[in-house]
N, C-alpha and C positions, 0 to 999 in steps of 0.2 A: 607732884611738882607743878608749878605754874608753867605756862608756855614759855615765859622768859627763861626760867630755870632750865627747862628742857632744851631750849635752843642754845643756851650758853654751854650746857654739857655737851651738846652735839658739836659745837665749835671746838671745845677743849679736846674732845676725842679726835676730831679731825686734825688738829694741830699735832697731836702725838703721832697720828698715822702719817702725816706729811713728813715728819722728820725721819720716820722709818722708810717711807717710799723714796725719799731722796737718795737713799743708799742702796736701793735694790738694783742689781745688775741687769743689763738689757735682756739676757736670755730668760730670766725669771719673769720680767715684765711681759715679754712676748708669750711665754707659756701661759700667763694669766689671761692675756688677750684671746688666745686660742680657746682656753677653757670657758671664757665668757661667751665667745661666739657659739661654741657647742651648746652651752646652756640655753642661749636664746633659741636655738633651733629645737632642742629637746623639750622646751617649755612652750612651744608655739601654740598649742591648743589653749592653754590658760591665758596667754598674752592676747590672743585674738578674741577670746571670749570676753575678757575685760575691756578690750577696745570696742567691741560691739555694744556693750552697755554704755560706755562713754559716748559713742557716736549716736546711739538712739536718743540719749538724753539731750544731746546738742541739737539734733534734728527736731525733737519735740519743743525745744526752747526757741526754735525759729532762726537758728544761725544760718549765715549765708552759705551758698554752695562752695565758695572759695575756702571758707572756714572749715566746712565739713570735709573738704578734700585734704586740708592740712592735717586734720585729726584722724582720718581714715587709715586703717591698716588692713591689708590682706596678706595672704601667704607670700606673694611676690615681694611686697614692700618689706615684710618682716625678714625675708631671706636677704634682701638688700642691706638691711640694718646689720644683720649678723655678718654678712660679707664685709661690710665696712669696718666692723670691729676686727675681724680677722686680718684684713688688709693693712691694718695699722702695724702689723708685725714687719711689713716690708719697708716701713718708713725708718730712715736712720734715727737712732736714739740721740736726741739733742743733748742730753745731760752729760756733762763732762767734756763735750767737744770744745776744742780750743778755737776761739774766734780769731785771735791773732797773738803773736808773741814776739818779743824783741829783747835785746840786751842793751843796757845803758852803759855809758863810758866808765862808770864806777864799778862795773861788773854785775850789777843787779840784773837778774833775769825776770822778766815780767810776762805773765800770761793773762789773757782775758778768757775766762772759761764760763760756759753755760751752766746754770744751776736752776732748779725749780723755783717757781714763784712762791709756793707754799700751799695755802688753802684757797681754792677757787669756789666762789658761790655762784651758782647758775639759777636764775629765776626765769621761768619760761611758761609759755602757754601753748596748748593744743598740739604741738608737733611731737609725736611719740619718739621719733628718731633722736631727739635732743638728749633724752635720758641716756641712751647707749653711746652716742657720739661724744658727749661731754665726758662721760665716765672713761671711755677708751683713751681720749686725748689727754686727760689729766693723768691717767695711769702711765701712759707712754712717756709723759714729760716729768714723771716723778712727783706729781702733786697729789694732794687729796682734794676731793670735791664734795660740796654740799649741794644737793639738788632740791629745788623747790618748784615742783610742777604746779600748774594751775588746777583749779577744781574741775575744769572741763575734761582734763586728760589724766586725772589723778589715779583712777583705777588702772589704766594702762601703764602709767609710770611705775606704780607699785609692783605690777606683775613683771615688768622688765627689770626693775631693780632687784627683785628676788632672784631672777636668773643671773644677773651680774654678781650678786653676792655668792651664789653657788660657785661661780668661777674663781672668785677670790679665795673662798674657803678651800677649794680643791688645790689652789696654788699656795696655800698657807701664807697669804698676805693679809694685812689687817683689814677687817671688815669696814672699819671707819674710814678707809681710803675712799670709799664710795658711799656716802650717807644720803639718805632721803629724809626730808622734813616730814615728821610723822603725821602731820595734819594739814589739810588744805586751807589753813586759816590765813587770811590776809595779814593778820598781825605778825605772822612769821616773816613776811617780806620786810616790814619795817625794822624788825629786830636784826635781820641779816644786813640791811643797809647801814645799821649802826656799827656793824663789824663784829658782833658777838664777843664783846670784851677783848677786842684786838686780835681775835683768832682768824679772821677772814682777811686775805690779802688783796683780793680783787673780786669784783662782781661783774658777771656777764648776763645781761637781760636778753631774752629772746621772746618777742611777742609783739603785741600791738603798740601803737603810738602812745597810748595812755600809760601803759606799763613802763615803757622805756623812758618816757618823760618823767614819771614819778621816780624811777631809779636815778636818773641824772640829777634830779632836783634834790633828793633826800640823801643820797649815798655819802657816807663819810669815809669811804675807801675808794680807790681808783676803779673806774668803770671802762670796760671794752664794749662799745655799743654803736649802733646807728639808729637815728630816730626815724628816718624815712628811707624808702628805696625808690626815689623818683629818678628812674633811669631813662636815658635817651639813646636813640639811634639817629645819627645824622647821615643822610644820603647826600653825598657830595655831587657836584656837577660832573665829575669824572667817574662816577660809579657805574659799574656794569648793572643793568637793570635786573637781569635774572638773579645775580648774586644778591642785590639789594632786596628783592622779593623774598628770597630764601632766608636771609638774615632777619629781616623785619618780622616775617611770619613766625619764625621760631622764637625770636626775642620777646614777642608779645604773647603768643598763644600756646607755646609748649606747656607751660604751667603758669597760669595767670596770677596765682596766689603767693608766689615767692618774691623775695625782696629783689631778685635780679631780673624780674620781668620788666620789660620796657613799658613806660607809661606815656612817653611823648616821642613822636616821630617828627624830625625836622628834615625838610627837603630844600636843597639849594635852588634858588630861583633860576639858576643857569640851566637846570635840567627839569624844571617843573613841568614844562610843556610835554615832555616825553615820559617822565617817571611818576609824577604825582598821581594821575588818574589810575594807572595800573596798580600802584601800591594801595591806594585807598579802596578801590574795588575789590582787591584781593582780601583786605582785612574785613570789609563788609560781608563778602561772600563766606568768610570763615566765621560768621556770626559774632564779629567784634563791632561794638558800637564805636563810631568815629565822631569826635567833636573837633571841629576845625575852624581855622580862621577864614576870612572871606575867600581867599584863593582856593582853599580846600573845599569849601561849601559849593563852589562853582563847578566842581568836577563831578559831583554826584548828589542828587536830591536827598539821598538818605543821610547825608552828613548833617549833624545838628551844630548850631553855633557854639564855639568854645568861649568860656568866660575867663576872666583873669584868674579865677580860682582854679580852673582846670590845669593851668601850667604849673600849679603848686600841689597837685593832687596825686597821691599814690592810690590808684584804683584797686589794685589786687583783684581785678575782675576783667572780664572781656570788654574793656573800654580803653580807648586810646585817644589822646589829643594830638592833633597834627597841625603843623605850622610851616609856612614857607619863609625861609630866611635868606639873607644876602651873603652867601658864601660861607666859608669856614669861619671867618671872623664873626659873622652874625650868629652862627651856631654856638661858638664858644661863649659869646656874650650872653646868649639866652641861657645856656646850661649853667654858667657860673652865677647867674642871677636867680634862676628858679630851681636849680637842682639841689640835691641833698648830699652831694659829694660822695655818692655811692659808686655807680658804674655807668659808663658811657661808651658808645661805639661809633666809629666813623666807617662808612663804606665808601671806598674810593680807590681808583687806580693811580691816583696822583700821590706819589710818596712825599712830596714837599707838603701837601695839604695834610696828609696823615701825620707827619712829624710835628707840624704846627699844632694840630689838635691834641696829640699826645702830650706835648710839652705844656700847653696853656690851659687845658681843662683841669680844674681844681677838684679832682675826684680820686678816691682811693684806688679805683680800677678803671683803666682806659684800654679800649680794644680797637684793633684795626681789622676790618673785614671779618668780624666774628660776632656771634650773638651775645647779648648781655647776660644770657642765662648761664654762661660759663663762669659767672661770679660765684664760685663755690670752691671750698677748700679741697674737696675730692677731685674736682677737675683741674686744680692747680698741682695735683700730685702730693697734697698734704695728707692723704688718706681720708681725712674728714675735717670738719671745722667746728669750732665751738660757737662761731658767730662771725660776723663781718663788722669791723670797726672802721668808722670814718673820722675818728679823732686824729690828732697829729703826734701824740706821744706814745712811745713804746711800740705799739702794734697798729698797723693800718692795712685795711683789706682783710682777707680771710685770716682768721686766728686759728692756726694749727698747733701742733705739738711744740714746734720751735718757738712760736710766739708766746707760749705759756711758760717760757723760761726767762730769766734775767741773767745778768752776768756778774761774775765775781773776779776781782783781780788777785792773782796769786803771785807773790813776789819772792824770789829765791836769792838769798845772799850767802856770803861766806865770812860774816863778821863786820860788814860795812856799818859805819856810823855816819850821821850827817854832821858836817862841820857847821 
């Protein structure tokens, strides 16, 4: 068969599996999740060997350290992936839950009930955990998923997928509930974006800006995505310095290559004399390059000048831009102008300033006195996430099992007719 025929058949099989998965009771889904987690652990040697081949090829190709970190798997990281799948059993099953219900004056009883979306297409690069996280979330929410990993992580994805299929088989659930595109061909992406003859209900891209931009431009089905993760920490004039240092260091340097990593630090002019230099020197001493405005350059000779482009850049590396702003209003103006509507944090002891920031910053996630690296479905108690969406429709922020459902209205009567 041609690739188009292969992909259309994959979509048709996923559609059949999605109808079956929508009816699977919670205990059977949880049993499958346990079986999948056990299979990931029992197949650890094969998965890590496949990842080592992918990683070596990426290193030979000259990929960045941040890229290599995202791709890398070891026993600890693989164990965390298996644990995340198992932990999905602790998440309430969203399917069939009643969002609200009411009775009309004519006696009609109406319920708004959560139901699966159907078939979810996930197009991603480099991150091995996406294969397992996406599969587990879609299974938990009663959906089928079609996974299209990038060529850089294809071997790892195949090995993880084989383990997941073992879990499905053990649980006697349809194997097409978790499908993997059989070739790392870029043409497969275009076919998925067209919807595979109407069988794909939503697309989730996880990867670099060029991939996400292509998906948003070409997709003929709805998309859950964010284009950039230009995240900010604003240190307010009423911020405790030690708290600010802890939050900023973690927000930038815990993992520099994730979308929740802070890329710009804003410091209130009201505390710049006491807070700016310690914050900047802390970052520099932690081997983070600092690009700053004139005020920031003045506190340490190691700071290089920031350009207009720096305020719009997602570095995904040990680099940060720093600017002094005039109070919370100045921070909000800067973030809403330069940000990507992803995740922003304010550090302050002033509750009024915090509330103003939380209300007026136009981002999917806003935090008070906490690191932007908490922008993660697992940290939100979702068990895992399939991605973070910055759009305004259906889902915004971490997309977990509940966000992979839609609603259906169920109306109960006793013979009513409309006059």
